[in-house]
N, C-alpha and C positions, 0 to 999 in steps of 0.2 A: 400330384402334390398341390392341392388347391390353396396354397398359402403364399403370403406376400413375397418374401425373399426368393422362394423357389420359383414362383411365377415370373419374377423379374429376371432371374438367371435363364429360365427357359426362353423368354422373349429375346434375351441377349444372344443366346445360342442360335435361335432362328434367324436373327439379323445377320450373324456371321455366316450362316449358310447362304443367305440371299446375297451377301457381299461377294463370296467366292464365286457364285454363279455369274456375277457381273464383273469378274476379273480383279477384285480387290480381296486380299487375304489378311485377316487378323487372327492369329492363333489365340487360343483361350486356355487359361489355367484356372482351375477351381480348387481352392484350398478350404480346409475346415477340419475340425476334430473328427476322430473315428466315431461312427455311429450316427452322424448328423444327416446322412442320406445322399452322399455324393454318388455312390454306386447306383442307387435307385434312380437318381436324376440322370445319370449317364445312360442307363439302360432304357429309360423312357426316351431320351434323345436318340439313341440308336434305332428304336422302333419308328420314331418320326422320320428320320433320315432314310430308312429303308423303304419308305413309301414314295420317295422321290426317285423317279426313273433316271434322273441325270446325275445321281449321287451313288457312291459306293461306301457304305459304312464299314469300318474295320475296327473291331473292339479287341484290345489286348489287355488281359489281366496280368499286370506286371508282378504282383506278389505271388510267387510260385515257390516250388520246392527249392529250386536253385537256378543258376543261369542256363543250364541245359534245358530244363523244363520251360523256362521263359522263351527260349529260342523256338522250341516246338510250338508253343502257344502262338507266337507271333506269325510263324509261317502258316499255321493252320487258319488263323484269323484272316490273313490275306487271301488264301485260296477259297475260304468259305464265302467271301463277300460276293462273288459272282454267281453263287448257287442259291442265294436267298430267295430270289423271285422265280426260281425254276423248279424247286422241289422242297418238300418238307423233310425228306429223308436224306439229310446231309450226312455224309460219312463221318464216323467218329474217330477214324484213324488218319494219320497224315498220308499214308500210302493210298487209302481210299479217296481222299480229297484230291491227290495228284491225278488219279485216274479220271475222276469226274470232271475236273477243271481243265484237263489238257486240251480237249477239243475247243474250249471257249477262250482260254488265255494261254496258248502254247508257249509264248515267250516268257511269261511270268513263271510258268511251271518249270521251264528250262532253268531259270534263275534260281528257283528253289532247289532243284536237283543239284545244281552246281554248288549251292550253299551247303547242302548236306555233305557233299564230297569234301569241301574245305574243312568242315567240322571233323569228319573222320580223319583228316590229315593233321588235326590239332592246330590248324592255323587260326587261332581264336580271334586275334585282332582283326584280321581280314574278314572273318566270318561275321563279326559284329557290324563292320562297315557295310557289307553286302546285305545283311539283314535289314538295315535301315534304308537301303535303296529299294526294297521290294514295293513299298507303297507308291513311290514315284513311277516304277516300272509298270505297275498295275494301272495307274492313271493314264500313262502314255498309250498302253496297248488297248485300253477300252475306250479312250476318249472321254472318260467321265472324271468328275471331281471326286477325290477320295477324302473321306472324313476319317482320319486316324484318331481313335480314342484310346488313350493309355491310362488305365485306372491304377492309381498309386505309382506314378511314373518315377518317383525317387528310387524305387526298387530296381530300376535299370542299372544301378550300381552293381547288381549281382552279375551282370554280364561280364564275361572275360574281356580283358583288354585294358589298356592304360586309362582311357578317359572316355567312357561311352557318351557322356553329355557333350563333349567337344565334337565327337563324330555326329551326334544328333543335330547339333547346331549347324554344322557345315552342310548336312543333308537338307535341313530345312531351307537353307538359302537357295538350294537348287530345285527343290520340289515345289514349284509355284502352284501346282494343281492339287496339292495335298494340304488340307486344313488340319492342324494339330489341336486336339482338345484333350488336355491332361488333367488328372486330379491327384491330390496328395493329402494325406492325413498328417504328415510330418511338416507342419506349416512353416516352421523356421527353416528347415532344410530346403523345402521347395522354393522359398523366396531367395535363399542363397544361390540355388541353381539358376533360377530365373535371372538374378542380378549378375552373377559371375560367368555363367556359361551360355545363356540363351538370350541375352539382351543384344540382339543383332538388328542390323538395319532393316532387313526384310523378313525377319523371323521373330520379332518381338512378341511377347505375350501380353494380352489383356488379362489381368489377374482379378478374379472375382472371389469373394469370400462367402462361403455357405456356412452360416452360423446356425446354432440351435434356434428353436422357436423363441420368439419373444412372448411376453405374457398373453398378448391378444391372440397370437397365432396358436399358442397352447390351448387357449380357451376354445378357439375354433376347432382345433384337433379333437379335444375331448367331446365336443358337441357332435362331431361327425363320426368319431370312432366308436363312441358308446352313448348314443342318444337316450338310452334307458336310465342313465344316471343323472342326478342333479347334484352339482358340486357346490357346497357352501364356499363363500369367498375365502374364508380363512384356510380351508383345506386346499384350495387352488393355489394360494400363496405358498403354503407349505410344500406342495408338490413341485412348484416352480423353483423354490429355494433348494430343494434336495436334488432335483434333476437338471436344473439350469435350462430346462426346455429341450433336453436331448430327445429326439423322436424315438430312438431305439429304447431308451429307458422307459419312456412314457408308455410305449406299446407293451412292453413286458409287464409293467405294473398294472395296466388296465386289464390285460389278459388274465393276470392272476386274480384281480378283483372280480372279473366275470366268473371265474371258477369258484369263488366264494359263495355267491348267491345271485342267480340270474332270474329275473322276473320279466313278465311281458308288459309291465306298466312302469311308468317313471318311479324311481326311488331315490332317496337322498343318501349320499355316501356318508357313512358314520365315521367318526374319528377312530374308534376302535378297529373297525374293519380296515381302514387305510393303514394304520400303524401295524396291524397284523400282516397285511400284504407286504409291507416293507421288511418286516422281520423274516417272513418266509423267503422272500427273494434274496435277502442279504445274508441270512444266517444258515438257512437250510442248505446243506451241501449239494442238494439237487436243484436249488433255486437257480434260475438261469442267469440272474445278475451275479450271484456268487460264483458260478462257473465261469462267467465272462471275466470277472476280476481275477480269479485264480489263474486263468490263461494269460491275462496281461502280466501278472506278476511272474509267471514262469518265463515269458518272453524276456522280461527284464533280467531275470536271473541268468538267462543263457548268454548274456553279453560277455561273460567271462567265466573261466573255469571255477574261480572262487566266487560263488554267488552271494555270500553273506553280506559283504560291504554294500552291494548294490541294493539288496532288499532293505538293509538298515538305512540306507540313504533315502529310500522312498518313505520309510517310516518316519525319519526325521522331518521330511517335508510335510508329511501328514500331520505332524505335531506343531507345525508353525515355525520350524527352523528353516529360514529362507536364505541365510547368508552362509558364506563359505566356512568361516571359523566355527559358528555354532553347529553346523552340520558335521564338520570334522570331529568336534567334541562328542557329538551324539553317537557317531559310528565308530569312534575310537581309532581313527586313522590319522596319518599326518596330513597337513594341509595340501602338500604336493600330490599325495595319493588321492585325496578327496577331490581335487581339481580334475584328475583324470577320470575318476568315477562319474562325476557330474557331467563332464564333457561327453562321455559315451552315452549317458542317459539322455542328454539333450539331442545328440545325433540320432539316437534310436527313437526319438519322438515321445519318450515317456515323461520328460520334464521340459519345461520352457524356461529359458533364461531371459530375464527382464532387467536389463541394467545389471546391478549388483545382486539382484534377487534370483533365486531359483524357485520354481513353482510347479505344482501339479494342478493344471487348470480344471480338472474334472473333480467337482466337489463331492459327488457321490462315491467315486473311487477313493478319494482321500478319507472320507467318512468310513468306508468299509475297511481300509487299511488300519485305521486307528481303533475303531470300535468293534470290529469283528476279528480280523486276521491277527492283530497283535495280542488281543486279549485271549484268543483261543490258543495262541502259541505259548502264552504264559500260564496256562491252566495246569495245575499240578495233579488234578484228579480227573478221571474220565466222566465228569458230571457237568453238563453244559447248560442245565436248566437255569442256573443263576445268570449265565451270560445272556440267555434269551431275555430274561427279565431286565437285565441291565440295558440291553439294546432297546427294548420297548420303552423303558423310562427315559433314555437319552433322546429317542425320537420324540417322545411326548414333551420333553424339555425344549427341544428345538421348535416344535409346533407352538408352544407357549411363547417362545422368543419371537417367532415370526409374527404372531398376533400382536404382541406388545410393541415391537419396534415400528410396525407400520403406523401406529398411533402416535409415535413421537414426532416432534417437530423436525423437519428436514434439516434445519440449521444445526440442531444438536448432533445429528448424524455426521454432518460435514465437519463440525467442530471436533468431534471425537476422532475423525480420521486425521485432521491436521495435527492433533496432539501426538499421533503415532510417528510422525515423520522424524527421521534421524539423519538429516543431510544425505538422503538417498537420491540416486538417479535411477529411475525405472523407465522401461519402454512399454508403452501401451499402444497397440495397433500400429507399431513401427514409428511411434512418436515418442521422443525422449521428454520425460517430465521430471523437472527438478522438484525434490521434496525436502526443503530445508527444515532444520529443527527450529520450531517456533517457540519463543519464550512466553508468549501470551496470545490469546485469541479473544476477540470481542465482537459480538453482534452489534453493528452500528445502528441501522435503521431499516425500516420497511418502506419500500417504494410501492407505487400503484401496481396493479395487475399481479400481485403475489410475488414480487421481486424483493429480495432483501439483500443487504450488504453485510460483509463480515471482514474484519481487519485482523491480520495476523502479523506479529512482529518477529522478524528473523534476524540473523547475524548481520545482514547488510541493509537492513531497512524493512519497511512494511510491505506486506502483500495485501491487495484488496480483492476480495472475492464477491461476485454477485451470483445469486442462485435463484433460478426460476423453474417452476414445474409446469408453467403455462406456455402456450404458443407466444413467441416474441415477434412483434411486428417492427417495422422500420421506426415508427413513432416511439415505441417503447424503448427501442435501442438507443435512440437519440437522448431520451431522458436518463438512461443509465450512463451514457458518456458524459452528459452534462453534470451528473452527480459526482462522477469520478474526478472531474476537473476542479471541484471545490477542495479536494484533499491534496496536500503537498507531501513531498518526500515518499512517494509510492514507488517502490522498486519494480513491482510487477502487478498487473491486473489480470484477473482470471474470471471469465464468465462461464458458469456451469448451467447449461441449458438441459433440464431433465425432460422437457417436452420437446419442442423443436422450434425453429426460427426460419423466417423467410430469407431469401438470398440477399436482399438489400440490407437486412439487419446484420447478416454475416459480414458483408463488405464494410459496413460502418464499424463493426467491432474490430475488424482487421486493421482498418485505417487508424483506429484509436489504439492500436498495438495491444489488443486484449487477446490473451490466450483462451482458446475455446475448448471446453470439455463438455461432452455430451453424457447421457446417462450410462452408456456403455463404458466410456472412459472412467467415470466415477466408480462404477461397479467393479471394474477391473482393479482399481486402486484399493477399494474396500476389501476385495478378495485377497489381494496380495498381503494386506495387513490383517487378514483373518477377522474381518468385521462383516456383519451381515449385509448382504446386498440390499439395495433399495428396489422394491417392487411396486410399481405404480400400475394400478388397474386402469385401463383406458377409459376416458370420459367420453360419453356419447357426444358426438359432434366435434370431437377434437380434430385438430388440423394436421395430425401427424403424417398423413399421406399426401399433403399438398406439395411437399417439397419435391423437386425434380432430382432423382438420384441417378441420373445418367452418368456412368463412370467416364472419366477423362481417359482418352486413348493416347498414349505416347510410347516412348521407348520402353518404359515400364509403367503400365497403366495403374491407376489407383484401384484399391479394392472396392467392390460393391458392398457397402455395409448393409446391415439389416434395415429394412424400410420402416422400422418403428423403433422407438427407444426401448431398451431392455432394463 
């Protein structure tokens, strides 16, 4: 994965391996939406660790059929670890692994056999406890450090027993020679587990966030993935708007584009070809994106015996109903019942709760729900050609919108967002942001270096916003602070930095009690209010990589955000 955020996380993982070799352990959690590349990153990490003779990598795929299958996977992963450097013909059954591994790790094999006996006796709580002890037993018997990787670790809830995460936390405290590296697509649930179950003195997690590609990363991806194509800037903006830089979506769309027309010399992607590709992937029942979204909706429907309210709740969200009462009205359920439905959708990772807002963060999935699934469900005749044309026209409309809004003044975009606020409190990247209802907004003046200020009057006073799309230096920040001091009765000051800023500039802003929003924060707010995101093409020679993004390590470490603005 030769891209910025992924390279940074790979470097971080390598550092954690070096640390445990030197007697210091810092467990790692990697969160991010499904399809962003967590499993691929973990598999690459597994391969890298397997080349280190002082380490034993153990990879556990936690999302399985049920708790019984997960237990089998875990035992097999532990036994396989000692066979990696000895043979390529690793047995595919647990009994075969036991026979092959017994001469090498007899004590661990005995522990596995004892665990199998406990399971047959249906002593499930004890079985889960002993299952989690296997990695430590392997480390002690081999004298090597064990790197235990658990992919989609929130699925450990499927294990039988009262509280698998409490058991895991206790075992982490004891297994000083085991480095835990876990991933999760259920971001909110994962952070809840880290905070409530695994925030331990010697077992705390450094939590890193693997986000979709930024615009520059997507540009790099397109150049390396399909060098035969030349992409007009407006089509790249449209592609980024629709996919939000999700690597899996980009791969599927480019693969479909390659099947359209492949030549041996560079060619320019046409608007019609790209819109046709989207239509085929989203509308054709054999399109891989359509199949992927159908499967996601089926998983959502399986949350309860009566699936209708859950599917309707997803449709309500796709139509911009983000608050409890409008959602309840859309799905024709009581507020109390709607609360339960939304809670289960959040727990299942289908929906994100942001303050008083509920949200499907995946734009393309929302689009498919609204423009393909719902319209197909409402069709009275078995004639879908009109729906195909409607989809093509809607995609074309969005393409025109993407081209048009990028030419608008950024101040107008921010002003449009502020007018949508209705005394909301939302959570963006685990930061609570107040969104009061403003009675008026006024662009005040432009400062040097592309910075301008905007005033908004709220119920308790005025808010002052500064917006810049350029790199902000210490000197420029001092000018902003000086400008703000000329204005009186300001309730809150907000600096929106769409480019980036040096560390000293950040400190000056914090000392001046300015709230800081970056492009990611602003785009999250725009998305919550169903407004088009701001897409900034990188400027040659920009400073966006100059900032040090080394995450802080504490009892609960901060996320490693994307290394470029989105």
